[in-house]
N, C-alpha and C positions, 0 to 999 in steps of 0.2 A: 572482361567487364571491370568497371571501376569498383574497387573494394574500399578505398580509404581516401578521405579528404582531410588534411590536417595542416595546421600552421606550426612551424618550429621557430621559436625565437632563440637567438644566440648572440653572444658578445663578440665584438670585433673592434677595430679602431678606425677613426676617421680624422681628416685634417680640415674639415669644414663644419659649420654649424648654421642653423637657421635662425634668423632674427624674428622678432615678434610679429612681423607682417608676412612671414613665410618665405623670405628671400635668403638664399644661401650665400655665405661669406667665408673667408679663410678663418681658421682657428688652430690653436696648437693641437698636436695629435692627442686624442683622448679616446676613452672607451665609450662605445655606443652599443645599443642593442638593435639588431636588425631582425628581419623575419622572412622566412621562406614559406610560400604556399606549396604543399606537396600533394599531388594527385597520383595515386598508385593503382595500377591495374592488377588483375588477377594473375598475370604472368610475372609479376614483380617489377615491371618497368614503372618508373616514376617520372612525372613531369614537374618542373619547378618554375616558380616565378617569385622574384623578390618583391615584397609588398610593403605597404605602409599600414601597420595594424589599425590605425585610426580609421582607415577606409574599408577594412574587412574585419569586422568584429566577430567574436564567437557567436553572438546571437544571429548574425546574418548568415554565417556558415550553417548553423543548425536549422534555421527556418527556411532559407531560400536556396542554398547551394547543395548541401548534402542530399536533401530530398529529391533533387533533380538528377544528380550525378550518380549516386550509388546504384550499382547493378546495371549501369548503362554502358554501351559500347563507346569508348572515347573517340572513335572515328566519326561518330555522328555529331560532329562539332556544330554544324549549322542548326540542327534540331535542338541540341542542348542549349546553344546560345539563345535561341528564340524562347525556349521555355523559361530560362533564367531572366531574360529581358522582360518578359510579361509579368514576372513577380515583382519588378521594381515598383509598379504602381501601388501595390499594397504594403510596401515596406516602410511607409512613413518617411521616406527619404534616406533610410539607412542603407539600402542597397543601391549604392551610387554607380554611375557609369565607370568610375575608377575601379570600384570593387569588381564589377562585372568584367572589366578589362583584365584584371589580375587572373581571374578564373579562366577566361578564354585563352590567355597567353600560356598558362600552365597546360591547358589541353593541347594546344599546338606543340608545345615542347614534348609532351608525352607521346603523341602519335609520331612525331618526327624521330624521336629517340627509338621508338618501336620499329620504325621503318629503316633506321640506320642512315638517315640523310639529313642535311640541313633543312630547317623548316622553310627557308626562302626558296629552295628548290621544290619542295613539296607544294608550295603555294603558287608556283608559276615559273620561277627560274629565268627572269628576264636579263639579269646582268650579275657579274660577280665582283664588282667594285663600284664605288660611288664617290664622287668628289665631296669633300667635307667643307663646311664653313665653320670658322671658329666663333663660338657663341659665348660672349663674355658674361661674367657675373654682373649683377647690378652694381652701380657705383657705391662707394663707401667713403671712409675718411682716411684710408691707408692703402695705397696701391692703385685704386681707381678713384682718386679723390678730386682730380682736376682734368680739364680737357687735355692737358699735356700728358697726363698719365695714360689716358686712352690712346693718344697718338703714339707714345713710346711703345705701348703694349701691342698696338696694331702693327707697328714695324717689326716687332719681334715675331708675331704670328706669321707674317709674310716670309720672314727669314727661315722659318722652319717648314714652310711648304704650303700654307693656306693661301688660296686664291680668292677667298670670299670671307667676310667677317660680319657678324651681326652684333650690334651694341645693345646691351641693356643698360640704360642710364640710371640716374639716381631716383630712388623711390623712398617713401617713408619707411622707417623712422629716421632716415638720413636728414639732418637739418637742411631746411630750404627746399626740400623736394616735395612735389614735383615742380620743375621749372622749365618752361618752354625755352627761355633764353639760354639757360645753361645747357640744355639738351642740344640746341643748335650749335653752341660753341664747341661741344664735344664732337658732334658730327662733322663740323668744318675742320677741326684739328685733325681728325682721323683721315679725312679725304686729302688734306694737304700732305699728311705724312706718308700715305701709301700710293698717291698718284691716281691717275684715271683708270688704270687697267685692273684694279682689284674691285670686285663687286662688294658693295656695302649695303647693309640693311639696318633698320632700327626697330626694336621692340620697345615701344614707349610706355610710360605709365598709363594704366587704364583709368586713371581718375580725371583725365582731361575733358574739358567741355568741347562742344563742336568747334567753336571759334579757335580755341587753343590748338586743337588737332589740325584744323585747316592751316593755321599759321605755321605749325611745325612741318606739315606735309609740303607746303609750298617751298620752305627752306630746303627740304630734302630733294625736291625736284631740281632746284638750282645746283645742288651739290652732286647730282647724278647718282643718287641712291637707287638701289634696285627695287626694294619694297618697303612698305610702311605697315607696321604690325601693332595691333591692340592699343591704340591711343585712348580709347573710350570704353565704357562699360559695354560688354558684348550683348547684354540682354536687349539693348536698343538697336534692333536691326535697321530701323529707319534712319538712325544717326549715321550708320556706316554707309547706307545707300546715298545719303546726302553728301557724305565725304567723298565717296568714290566717284560720284558724278562731277565733282569739282576739281579733282586732282588728276594729273597725268601719270604720276608715280603709281604703280600697282598697290592697291590696298589688299592685304592678305588677312584671311580670317575664316571662321572663328577659331581661336586657340582653345579656350576653356569652356565654351558654351555647352550646357547640358543638352542631351538629345541625340547623341550618336550621329549616324549618317542622315537621320531625318532632319535634324536642325541644319546640317550642311546643305541639304536640298533646299531648305527655305532661304538660306543665304544666297544660293545661286539664283533662284527664281526671282528673288527680290532685287537682284543687282547690287548686293551689299558688299561684294568683294570682286577683285580681279584675279586673284589666286586663291584657291580653296586651301583650307588648313585642317589637318586632323592628325592625331597621334594615338597609338594604342593605349598609352597610359591614361589618357583622359577622355577618350571617346568610345569606350566600351570594348576595347580589345582589338586584336588583329582582324578578326572577322568583319566587324563593321567598317574598319578603316579600309579594307580591301573594297568593300562596297562603295565607300566614299571616293576612292581612286577611280573606279569605273564610272561613277556618277560624273565626276569632273571630266573624264575623257569624253563622255557623251555630249558635253557642252563645250568641248574644245578648250577647257580650262586646265591650267597646270594645277597640281595638288601637291603642296609641300608638306612633308611629314614633320610633325612637331615632336621635339624631344629626342634625347639620345637613348642609347641602349639597344639591346638585342631585338626587342619586339619591333622597334622602328626599322632596324636593319632587315628584318624579315619582310616587311612591306616593301621597302626600297629594292631589295633583291628580287622579290617576286614580280615586280611591275616596273614600268619605266616612269613611274610617277616621280615628280620632283627632280630638280637639278642637283640638290645637295642633301647631305646628311648633316644634321645639327650636332656638332661635336662640342661638348661642354657640359657644365659651365666652366669657363676658363678665367684665370686670374693670375696676375704676376707673382703672387705669393703662394700659389698652389701648384704642385706637380700633378697634373692631370693623369700622367702615365704611371703614377704610383700604383702598385698592385696591392690591394688591401689583404689582410691575412685570410679572409674567407674566400679568396679567389686564387687560382693558379696563374691567371693571365687576364689582361683586359680584353674586352671583346672587340674594340674598335681602334686598333693601332693605326696611326697615320703614316703613310709612306712619303718618300721624298717628293712625290708629285702632288701631294695634298689630297690623296685619295685614301679611302678606307676599304680594304678588301673584305668581302662578305665572309662570315665565319664558315669554317669547314667542318666543325664538330656536329654530330647528329643532335637534333633539337634546335632550339632557337639560337644557341651559340654561346651560352654562359659556361665558363670553365670553373666550376665550383671546387673549392678545397674542402672536400667532405670530411677529411680528418680534422681540420680545424673546427668546422661547423659542429661535428659530432661531439668533440671534446669541450666545446664552449656552449652547448645547448643549455638554455635556461628553463624552458618549458615547452610542452606540446599541447595544443588544444584544437 
């Protein structure tokens, strides 16, 4: 039975930082504080999930998570997930889908560690490796500052094994962003650089209007891009239906819309997307994303998994959803394969064929350096 639910904060180092709009960019190596959610069973087994403390505050743990989990069997993941999801309505918005996802992921890690198997096998075991696409960071003023920068980086990504690449172009606060014309220039430069045999996708700025999104989408069609992602505010499902009806290129979504698998069902029935989109980090955890995958399958839709990390790999390994794993965010000035001090290895190494093997460790697959984490712990709550 679950005895303890806690968050441990600790110091480590990073080589990226987030701008005022929430977009990640390169930065000199610096000290940062990270956090782990820890759910411990009565037999001493613990499940972990790295979290963002802003999305899982002490008050949420005390009011909505601990009352549900303490004294319960961690194998009852479906029942526990439903009990927590029902508490979101009375949380005043504090118990977000992202927070729910952290807890659900830690539960999956716990039971898979107890069983001594990778969580992707426990959840289905459909495949043991997945092709990856290189997902770039947003544009900036140094490294991804011009269409030529994107083209050069795309050629590098192909040279190290990637057979698909997704661009994130310029977004505020970068001067002049967003810009349809500049986005088109970058997309054209990348297509010309890598040729016709590399699949390309665009995740555009979500501030575009319908007409801007249509103009950009038609340019992507001419360039042979595989999908078009998040050009507009996703709260407007009718705008996405309007766009999907007019474009041949697949429109994929939603990426960040609140509402877990329920919102994804609304997108499908509204005809707002051609490819469904969900990720454990933003859509309520592994449990509802597995539901989303099966929802898509029932409608003969592809479902691509949003975001990198072990929780996404669990869903991809457990099912045949999606053609790719989103590996990134990548940038010419960042070594994505760098192992940070709080880990012993990265979870998603890329092989020479552009594929990521599924983790073999028990649990969701994170290889934590518990010695570093223990000696650099700041607080527990």
